[in-house]
All heavy atoms as TSV, in Angstrom:
chain	resi	resn	atom	element	x	y	z
A	1	MET	N	N	0.855	-1.128	0.039
A	1	MET	CA	C	-0.014	0.006	0.012
A	1	MET	C	C	0.871	1.210	0.014
A	1	MET	O	O	0.925	1.881	0.948
A	1	MET	CB	C	-0.930	0.018	1.103
A	1	MET	CG	C	-1.910	-1.138	1.140
A	1	MET	SD	S	-3.475	-1.013	1.852
A	1	MET	CE	C	-3.650	0.680	2.498
A	2	LYS	N	N	1.519	1.465	-1.144
A	2	LYS	CA	C	2.472	2.576	-1.198
A	2	LYS	C	C	1.707	3.945	-1.508
A	2	LYS	O	O	2.196	4.865	-1.104
A	2	LYS	CB	C	3.602	2.118	-2.214
A	2	LYS	CG	C	4.511	3.289	-2.554
A	2	LYS	CD	C	5.676	2.643	-3.333
A	2	LYS	CE	C	5.687	3.160	-4.684
A	2	LYS	NZ	N	6.841	2.673	-5.481
A	3	TYR	N	N	0.735	3.765	-2.407
A	3	TYR	CA	C	0.157	4.964	-2.933
A	3	TYR	C	C	-0.672	5.716	-1.839
A	3	TYR	O	O	-0.502	7.032	-1.975
A	3	TYR	CB	C	-0.803	4.592	-4.124
A	3	TYR	CG	C	-0.057	4.121	-5.217
A	3	TYR	CD1	C	-0.227	2.824	-5.693
A	3	TYR	CD2	C	1.160	4.761	-5.890
A	3	TYR	CE1	C	0.534	2.134	-6.724
A	3	TYR	CE2	C	1.976	4.134	-6.893
A	3	TYR	CZ	C	1.538	2.959	-7.344
A	3	TYR	OH	O	2.273	2.405	-8.385
A	4	PRO	N	N	-1.413	5.169	-1.032
A	4	PRO	CA	C	-2.109	6.003	0.048
A	4	PRO	C	C	-1.169	6.780	0.873
A	4	PRO	O	O	-1.433	7.907	1.261
A	4	PRO	CB	C	-2.923	5.087	0.828
A	4	PRO	CG	C	-3.070	3.829	0.013
A	4	PRO	CD	C	-1.852	3.769	-0.998
A	5	TRP	N	N	0.004	6.224	1.227
A	5	TRP	CA	C	1.074	6.900	2.187
A	5	TRP	C	C	1.666	8.059	1.298
A	5	TRP	O	O	2.009	9.068	1.864
A	5	TRP	CB	C	2.103	5.936	2.603
A	5	TRP	CG	C	1.536	4.915	3.597
A	5	TRP	CD1	C	1.197	3.659	3.483
A	5	TRP	CD2	C	1.061	5.441	4.904
A	5	TRP	NE1	N	0.601	3.213	4.587
A	5	TRP	CE2	C	0.551	4.208	5.561
A	5	TRP	CE3	C	1.042	6.550	5.715
A	5	TRP	CZ2	C	-0.022	4.223	6.834
A	5	TRP	CZ3	C	0.520	6.549	6.923
A	5	TRP	CH2	C	-0.027	5.343	7.561
A	6	LEU	N	N	1.875	7.799	0.031
A	6	LEU	CA	C	2.525	8.840	-0.814
A	6	LEU	C	C	1.484	9.941	-0.930
A	6	LEU	O	O	1.884	11.217	-0.811
A	6	LEU	CB	C	2.891	8.319	-2.029
A	6	LEU	CG	C	3.539	9.243	-3.042
A	6	LEU	CD1	C	4.844	9.590	-2.600
A	6	LEU	CD2	C	3.664	8.481	-4.347
A	7	ALA	N	N	0.215	9.787	-1.232
A	7	ALA	CA	C	-0.739	10.802	-1.346
A	7	ALA	C	C	-0.796	11.572	-0.029
A	7	ALA	O	O	-0.991	12.700	-0.056
A	7	ALA	CB	C	-2.029	10.128	-1.766
A	8	ALA	N	N	-0.872	10.826	1.010
A	8	ALA	CA	C	-0.887	11.574	2.393
A	8	ALA	C	C	0.219	12.316	2.641
A	8	ALA	O	O	0.133	13.473	3.243
A	8	ALA	CB	C	-1.148	10.457	3.521
A	9	SER	N	N	1.424	11.900	2.259
A	9	SER	CA	C	2.560	12.730	2.343
A	9	SER	C	C	2.547	14.003	1.694
A	9	SER	O	O	2.971	15.109	2.113
A	9	SER	CB	C	3.849	11.892	2.041
A	9	SER	OG	O	4.011	10.797	2.812
A	10	ILE	N	N	2.036	13.983	0.402
A	10	ILE	CA	C	1.970	15.178	-0.497
A	10	ILE	C	C	0.951	16.127	0.218
A	10	ILE	O	O	1.196	17.315	0.172
A	10	ILE	CB	C	1.620	14.764	-1.920
A	10	ILE	CG1	C	2.766	14.024	-2.537
A	10	ILE	CG2	C	1.295	16.078	-2.744
A	10	ILE	CD1	C	2.519	13.439	-3.907
A	11	ILE	N	N	-0.345	15.533	0.531
A	11	ILE	CA	C	-1.152	16.448	1.304
A	11	ILE	C	C	-0.657	17.097	2.450
A	11	ILE	O	O	-0.881	18.281	2.802
A	11	ILE	CB	C	-2.491	15.614	1.506
A	11	ILE	CG1	C	-3.231	15.165	0.183
A	11	ILE	CG2	C	-3.390	16.394	2.429
A	11	ILE	CD1	C	-4.307	14.211	0.424
A	12	LEU	N	N	0.106	16.367	3.231
A	12	LEU	CA	C	0.708	16.941	4.520
A	12	LEU	C	C	1.633	17.975	4.267
A	12	LEU	O	O	1.734	19.026	4.831
A	12	LEU	CB	C	1.416	15.766	5.254
A	12	LEU	CG	C	1.905	16.202	6.610
A	12	LEU	CD1	C	0.893	16.592	7.624
A	12	LEU	CD2	C	2.595	15.062	7.288
A	13	ILE	N	N	2.470	17.849	3.113
A	13	ILE	CA	C	3.449	18.877	2.752
A	13	ILE	C	C	2.653	20.109	2.415
A	13	ILE	O	O	3.072	21.363	2.797
A	13	ILE	CB	C	4.323	18.326	1.528
A	13	ILE	CG1	C	5.280	17.347	1.993
A	13	ILE	CG2	C	5.028	19.540	0.884
A	13	ILE	CD1	C	5.973	16.696	0.957
A	14	TRP	N	N	1.614	20.089	1.657
A	14	TRP	CA	C	0.803	21.264	1.227
A	14	TRP	C	C	0.115	21.877	2.479
A	14	TRP	O	O	-0.076	23.103	2.600
A	14	TRP	CB	C	-0.217	20.936	0.203
A	14	TRP	CG	C	0.380	20.880	-1.144
A	14	TRP	CD1	C	0.879	19.697	-1.860
A	14	TRP	CD2	C	0.653	21.955	-2.007
A	14	TRP	NE1	N	1.359	20.053	-3.041
A	14	TRP	CE2	C	1.304	21.382	-3.174
A	14	TRP	CE3	C	0.445	23.389	-1.932
A	14	TRP	CZ2	C	1.564	22.178	-4.249
A	14	TRP	CZ3	C	0.692	24.134	-2.972
A	14	TRP	CH2	C	1.337	23.567	-4.125
A	15	ALA	N	N	-0.289	21.075	3.460
A	15	ALA	CA	C	-0.904	21.578	4.630
A	15	ALA	C	C	0.121	22.288	5.496
A	15	ALA	O	O	-0.260	23.366	5.992
A	15	ALA	CB	C	-1.655	20.416	5.402
A	16	MET	N	N	1.287	21.771	5.643
A	16	MET	CA	C	2.289	22.486	6.232
A	16	MET	C	C	2.718	23.786	5.695
A	16	MET	O	O	2.912	24.792	6.350
A	16	MET	CB	C	3.457	21.567	6.647
A	16	MET	CG	C	3.304	20.527	7.448
A	16	MET	SD	S	4.770	19.421	7.837
A	16	MET	CE	C	5.460	19.084	6.223
A	17	ALA	N	N	2.758	23.862	4.449
A	17	ALA	CA	C	3.067	24.904	3.537
A	17	ALA	C	C	1.988	26.042	3.858
A	17	ALA	O	O	2.273	27.278	4.188
A	17	ALA	CB	C	3.217	24.836	2.135
A	18	ALA	N	N	0.753	25.707	3.814
A	18	ALA	CA	C	-0.291	26.742	4.064
A	18	ALA	C	C	-0.403	27.153	5.433
A	18	ALA	O	O	-0.546	28.458	5.656
A	18	ALA	CB	C	-1.686	25.945	3.725
A	19	PHE	N	N	-0.101	26.280	6.379
A	19	PHE	CA	C	0.004	26.636	7.922
A	19	PHE	C	C	1.082	27.715	8.054
A	19	PHE	O	O	1.010	28.719	8.659
A	19	PHE	CB	C	0.109	25.478	8.709
A	19	PHE	CG	C	0.270	25.760	10.163
A	19	PHE	CD1	C	-0.803	26.115	10.744
A	19	PHE	CD2	C	1.421	25.658	10.772
A	19	PHE	CE1	C	-0.813	26.534	12.198
A	19	PHE	CE2	C	1.552	26.049	12.176
A	19	PHE	CZ	C	0.395	26.421	12.892
A	20	ALA	N	N	2.342	27.403	7.430
A	20	ALA	CA	C	3.455	28.245	7.632
A	20	ALA	C	C	3.205	29.686	7.024
A	20	ALA	O	O	3.472	30.745	7.568
A	20	ALA	CB	C	4.714	27.674	6.949
A	21	ILE	N	N	2.541	29.696	5.767
A	21	ILE	CA	C	2.159	30.987	5.131
A	21	ILE	C	C	1.120	31.681	6.165
A	21	ILE	O	O	1.280	32.923	6.153
A	21	ILE	CB	C	1.661	30.712	3.895
A	21	ILE	CG1	C	2.786	30.313	2.955
A	21	ILE	CG2	C	1.116	32.044	3.174
A	21	ILE	CD1	C	2.304	29.792	1.467
A	22	LEU	N	N	0.197	31.116	6.614
A	22	LEU	CA	C	-0.775	31.806	7.403
A	22	LEU	C	C	-0.328	32.309	8.736
A	22	LEU	O	O	-0.730	33.291	9.138
A	22	LEU	CB	C	-2.007	30.872	7.572
A	22	LEU	CG	C	-2.917	30.464	6.435
A	22	LEU	CD1	C	-3.940	29.376	6.807
A	22	LEU	CD2	C	-3.559	31.704	5.861
A	23	VAL	N	N	0.552	31.514	9.304
A	23	VAL	CA	C	0.998	31.884	10.755
A	23	VAL	C	C	2.081	33.004	10.821
A	23	VAL	O	O	2.036	33.824	11.503
A	23	VAL	CB	C	1.508	30.641	11.404
A	23	VAL	CG1	C	2.102	30.866	12.818
A	23	VAL	CG2	C	0.331	29.684	11.656
A	24	ARG	N	N	3.109	32.802	9.773
A	24	ARG	CA	C	4.141	33.767	9.850
A	24	ARG	C	C	4.024	34.790	8.847
A	24	ARG	O	O	3.755	34.578	7.646
A	24	ARG	CB	C	5.413	32.934	9.601
A	24	ARG	CG	C	5.675	31.847	10.688
A	24	ARG	CD	C	7.045	31.281	10.479
A	24	ARG	NE	N	8.090	32.332	10.582
A	24	ARG	CZ	C	9.239	32.106	11.253
A	24	ARG	NH1	N	9.459	31.014	11.968
A	24	ARG	NH2	N	10.088	32.989	11.335
A	25	ASP	N	N	4.168	36.041	9.269
A	25	ASP	CA	C	3.962	37.238	8.436
A	25	ASP	C	C	5.212	37.468	7.590
A	25	ASP	O	O	5.070	37.935	6.545
A	25	ASP	CB	C	3.590	38.539	9.261
A	25	ASP	CG	C	2.273	38.283	9.975
A	25	ASP	OD1	O	1.348	37.620	9.420
A	25	ASP	OD2	O	2.170	39.003	11.053
A	26	GLU	N	N	6.324	37.207	8.093
A	26	GLU	CA	C	7.523	37.646	7.363
A	26	GLU	C	C	8.068	36.487	6.392
A	26	GLU	O	O	9.034	36.595	5.698
A	26	GLU	CB	C	8.662	37.829	8.423
A	26	GLU	CG	C	9.323	36.613	9.191
A	26	GLU	CD	C	8.268	36.339	10.327
A	26	GLU	OE1	O	7.504	37.002	10.751
A	26	GLU	OE2	O	8.755	35.338	11.009
A	27	ILE	N	N	7.245	35.510	6.244
A	27	ILE	CA	C	7.653	34.331	5.304
A	27	ILE	C	C	7.242	34.821	3.924
A	27	ILE	O	O	6.236	35.467	3.649
A	27	ILE	CB	C	6.969	33.124	5.846
A	27	ILE	CG1	C	7.726	31.766	5.142
A	27	ILE	CG2	C	5.552	33.065	5.409
A	27	ILE	CD1	C	7.364	30.658	5.815
A	28	ARG	N	N	8.109	34.367	2.902
A	28	ARG	CA	C	7.684	34.699	1.536
A	28	ARG	C	C	7.055	33.465	0.870
A	28	ARG	O	O	7.592	32.402	0.728
A	28	ARG	CB	C	8.971	34.890	0.758
A	28	ARG	CG	C	9.711	36.154	1.230
A	28	ARG	CD	C	10.623	36.848	0.223
A	28	ARG	NE	N	10.062	36.865	-1.014
A	28	ARG	CZ	C	10.889	37.144	-2.164
A	28	ARG	NH1	N	12.076	37.601	-1.936
A	28	ARG	NH2	N	10.396	37.276	-3.293
A	29	PRO	N	N	5.716	33.769	0.554
A	29	PRO	CA	C	4.862	32.721	0.002
A	29	PRO	C	C	5.393	32.126	-1.261
A	29	PRO	O	O	5.224	30.928	-1.522
A	29	PRO	CB	C	3.467	33.348	-0.160
A	29	PRO	CG	C	3.598	34.525	0.604
A	29	PRO	CD	C	4.838	34.914	0.769
A	30	ASP	N	N	5.939	32.896	-2.064
A	30	ASP	CA	C	6.553	32.382	-3.444
A	30	ASP	C	C	7.555	31.265	-3.264
A	30	ASP	O	O	7.671	30.262	-3.855
A	30	ASP	CB	C	6.997	33.390	-4.293
A	30	ASP	CG	C	7.920	34.432	-3.706
A	30	ASP	OD1	O	8.048	34.429	-2.466
A	30	ASP	OD2	O	8.553	35.134	-4.539
A	31	TYR	N	N	8.444	31.542	-2.189
A	31	TYR	CA	C	9.483	30.458	-1.929
A	31	TYR	C	C	8.902	29.178	-1.306
A	31	TYR	O	O	9.405	28.224	-1.724
A	31	TYR	CB	C	10.509	31.074	-0.957
A	31	TYR	CG	C	11.527	31.957	-1.518
A	31	TYR	CD1	C	12.081	33.061	-0.713
A	31	TYR	CD2	C	11.843	32.106	-2.788
A	31	TYR	CE1	C	12.891	34.007	-1.209
A	31	TYR	CE2	C	12.643	32.968	-3.466
A	31	TYR	CZ	C	13.258	33.955	-2.661
A	31	TYR	OH	O	14.066	34.786	-3.073
A	32	VAL	N	N	7.983	29.403	-0.412
A	32	VAL	CA	C	7.310	28.124	0.204
A	32	VAL	C	C	6.571	27.391	-0.714
A	32	VAL	O	O	6.739	26.192	-0.742
A	32	VAL	CB	C	6.377	28.606	1.351
A	32	VAL	CG1	C	5.656	27.492	1.916
A	32	VAL	CG2	C	7.254	29.381	2.488
A	33	LEU	N	N	5.772	28.048	-1.546
A	33	LEU	CA	C	4.998	27.416	-2.637
A	33	LEU	C	C	5.870	26.708	-3.689
A	33	LEU	O	O	5.658	25.661	-4.176
A	33	LEU	CB	C	3.925	28.240	-3.207
A	33	LEU	CG	C	2.808	28.732	-2.268
A	33	LEU	CD1	C	2.010	29.652	-3.103
A	33	LEU	CD2	C	2.106	27.515	-1.724
A	34	GLY	N	N	7.005	27.408	-4.027
A	34	GLY	CA	C	7.969	26.873	-4.948
A	34	GLY	C	C	8.584	25.596	-4.438
A	34	GLY	O	O	8.687	24.521	-5.128
A	35	ILE	N	N	9.044	25.540	-3.231
A	35	ILE	CA	C	9.514	24.421	-2.553
A	35	ILE	C	C	8.571	23.306	-2.468
A	35	ILE	O	O	8.855	22.127	-2.614
A	35	ILE	CB	C	10.239	24.703	-1.188
A	35	ILE	CG1	C	11.446	25.666	-1.477
A	35	ILE	CG2	C	10.505	23.501	-0.415
A	35	ILE	CD1	C	11.917	26.240	-0.016
A	36	THR	N	N	7.395	23.690	-2.192
A	36	THR	CA	C	6.235	22.601	-1.991
A	36	THR	C	C	5.911	22.042	-3.335
A	36	THR	O	O	5.760	20.769	-3.399
A	36	THR	CB	C	5.064	23.274	-1.451
A	36	THR	OG1	O	5.340	23.944	-0.344
A	36	THR	CG2	C	3.942	22.393	-1.183
A	37	ILE	N	N	5.899	22.756	-4.449
A	37	ILE	CA	C	5.732	22.143	-5.802
A	37	ILE	C	C	6.856	21.176	-6.163
A	37	ILE	O	O	6.583	20.196	-6.614
A	37	ILE	CB	C	5.501	23.395	-6.866
A	37	ILE	CG1	C	4.291	24.053	-6.601
A	37	ILE	CG2	C	5.469	22.847	-8.192
A	37	ILE	CD1	C	3.992	25.439	-7.376
A	38	VAL	N	N	7.975	21.677	-5.961
A	38	VAL	CA	C	9.255	20.813	-6.237
A	38	VAL	C	C	9.193	19.543	-5.542
A	38	VAL	O	O	9.382	18.447	-5.929
A	38	VAL	CB	C	10.521	21.638	-5.998
A	38	VAL	CG1	C	11.632	20.632	-6.146
A	38	VAL	CG2	C	10.642	22.693	-6.984
A	39	ALA	N	N	8.831	19.598	-4.187
A	39	ALA	CA	C	8.726	18.406	-3.436
A	39	ALA	C	C	7.599	17.568	-3.756
A	39	ALA	O	O	7.764	16.328	-3.819
A	39	ALA	CB	C	8.657	18.856	-1.855
A	40	SER	N	N	6.596	18.096	-4.185
A	40	SER	CA	C	5.469	17.312	-4.639
A	40	SER	C	C	5.699	16.576	-5.922
A	40	SER	O	O	5.353	15.396	-6.194
A	40	SER	CB	C	4.174	18.179	-4.766
A	40	SER	OG	O	3.672	18.680	-3.610
A	41	LEU	N	N	6.488	17.221	-6.798
A	41	LEU	CA	C	6.851	16.756	-8.113
A	41	LEU	C	C	7.821	15.523	-7.874
A	41	LEU	O	O	7.661	14.424	-8.456
A	41	LEU	CB	C	7.383	17.777	-8.977
A	41	LEU	CG	C	6.354	18.706	-9.629
A	41	LEU	CD1	C	7.135	19.794	-10.402
A	41	LEU	CD2	C	5.463	17.959	-10.577
A	42	VAL	N	N	8.805	15.690	-7.088
A	42	VAL	CA	C	9.772	14.722	-6.845
A	42	VAL	C	C	9.129	13.542	-6.214
A	42	VAL	O	O	9.307	12.322	-6.582
A	42	VAL	CB	C	10.859	15.390	-5.921
A	42	VAL	CG1	C	11.816	14.085	-5.312
A	42	VAL	CG2	C	11.655	16.311	-6.648
A	43	LEU	N	N	8.339	13.689	-5.228
A	43	LEU	CA	C	7.572	12.545	-4.541
A	43	LEU	C	C	6.650	11.871	-5.695
A	43	LEU	O	O	6.545	10.582	-5.567
A	43	LEU	CB	C	6.755	12.995	-3.424
A	43	LEU	CG	C	7.598	13.247	-2.162
A	43	LEU	CD1	C	6.635	13.854	-0.951
A	43	LEU	CD2	C	8.242	12.124	-1.587
A	44	GLY	N	N	5.885	12.648	-6.418
A	44	GLY	CA	C	5.116	12.055	-7.416
A	44	GLY	C	C	5.869	11.158	-8.378
A	44	GLY	O	O	5.437	10.106	-8.707
A	45	ILE	N	N	6.876	11.778	-8.974
A	45	ILE	CA	C	7.628	11.043	-9.872
A	45	ILE	C	C	8.349	9.821	-9.379
A	45	ILE	O	O	8.345	8.753	-9.979
A	45	ILE	CB	C	8.766	11.933	-10.611
A	45	ILE	CG1	C	8.030	13.049	-11.379
A	45	ILE	CG2	C	9.707	11.164	-11.378
A	45	ILE	CD1	C	9.014	14.166	-11.845
A	46	TRP	N	N	8.826	9.992	-8.102
A	46	TRP	CA	C	9.530	8.891	-7.524
A	46	TRP	C	C	8.420	7.718	-7.030
A	46	TRP	O	O	8.667	6.589	-7.115
A	46	TRP	CB	C	10.243	9.334	-6.318
A	46	TRP	CG	C	10.863	8.230	-5.440
A	46	TRP	CD1	C	11.918	7.437	-5.829
A	46	TRP	CD2	C	10.502	7.876	-4.143
A	46	TRP	NE1	N	12.170	6.663	-4.786
A	46	TRP	CE2	C	11.309	6.795	-3.741
A	46	TRP	CE3	C	9.647	8.365	-3.266
A	46	TRP	CZ2	C	11.226	6.201	-2.421
A	46	TRP	CZ3	C	9.402	7.712	-2.003
A	46	TRP	CH2	C	10.300	6.645	-1.688
A	47	GLY	N	N	7.309	8.198	-6.504
A	47	GLY	CA	C	6.418	7.256	-5.926
A	47	GLY	C	C	5.313	6.628	-6.994
A	47	GLY	O	O	4.965	5.434	-6.776
A	48	PHE	N	N	5.091	7.336	-7.961
A	48	PHE	CA	C	3.977	6.851	-8.913
A	48	PHE	C	C	4.493	6.310	-10.101
A	48	PHE	O	O	3.881	6.115	-11.098
A	48	PHE	CB	C	2.909	8.021	-9.195
A	48	PHE	CG	C	2.156	8.349	-7.976
A	48	PHE	CD1	C	2.075	9.757	-7.595
A	48	PHE	CD2	C	1.403	7.497	-7.331
A	48	PHE	CE1	C	1.291	10.061	-6.552
A	48	PHE	CE2	C	0.643	7.838	-6.299
A	48	PHE	CZ	C	0.472	9.089	-5.887
A	49	ARG	N	N	5.849	6.102	-10.232
A	49	ARG	CA	C	6.348	5.468	-11.456
A	49	ARG	C	C	5.961	4.085	-11.572
A	49	ARG	O	O	5.706	3.354	-10.561
A	49	ARG	CB	C	7.889	5.661	-11.454
A	49	ARG	CG	C	8.636	4.858	-10.405
A	49	ARG	CD	C	10.158	5.073	-10.539
A	49	ARG	NE	N	10.706	4.282	-9.504
A	49	ARG	CZ	C	11.582	4.686	-8.716
A	49	ARG	NH1	N	12.131	5.922	-8.686
A	49	ARG	NH2	N	12.170	3.871	-7.834
A	50	ALA	N	N	5.980	3.501	-12.772
A	50	ALA	CA	C	5.638	2.123	-13.003
A	50	ALA	C	C	6.694	1.102	-12.408
A	50	ALA	O	O	7.968	1.477	-12.415
A	50	ALA	CB	C	5.572	1.873	-14.491
A	51	PRO	N	N	6.250	0.050	-11.765
A	51	PRO	CA	C	7.281	-0.881	-11.176
A	51	PRO	C	C	8.125	-1.476	-12.369
A	51	PRO	O	O	7.615	-1.708	-13.441
A	51	PRO	CB	C	6.418	-1.864	-10.419
A	51	PRO	CG	C	5.057	-1.642	-10.967
A	51	PRO	CD	C	5.026	-0.319	-11.558
A	52	LYS	N	N	9.270	-1.864	-11.977
A	52	LYS	CA	C	10.135	-2.491	-12.992
A	52	LYS	C	C	9.989	-4.033	-13.091
A	52	LYS	O	O	9.648	-4.684	-12.153
A	52	LYS	CB	C	11.621	-2.184	-12.789
A	52	LYS	CG	C	11.897	-0.704	-12.901
A	52	LYS	CD	C	13.288	-0.436	-12.554
A	52	LYS	CE	C	13.623	1.195	-12.707
A	52	LYS	NZ	N	14.895	1.409	-12.582
């Protein structure tokens, strides 16, 4: 059951990014969202690839 944990991890990353943007005023949302997008893409490519 690899896919539910992977999806939950991606959702958790986005939730943490949203929380950080909402709570901290001095944080730059474009950096946080950029890092979140890159992390989601890496996890998605790594986790959802076809098995060999």
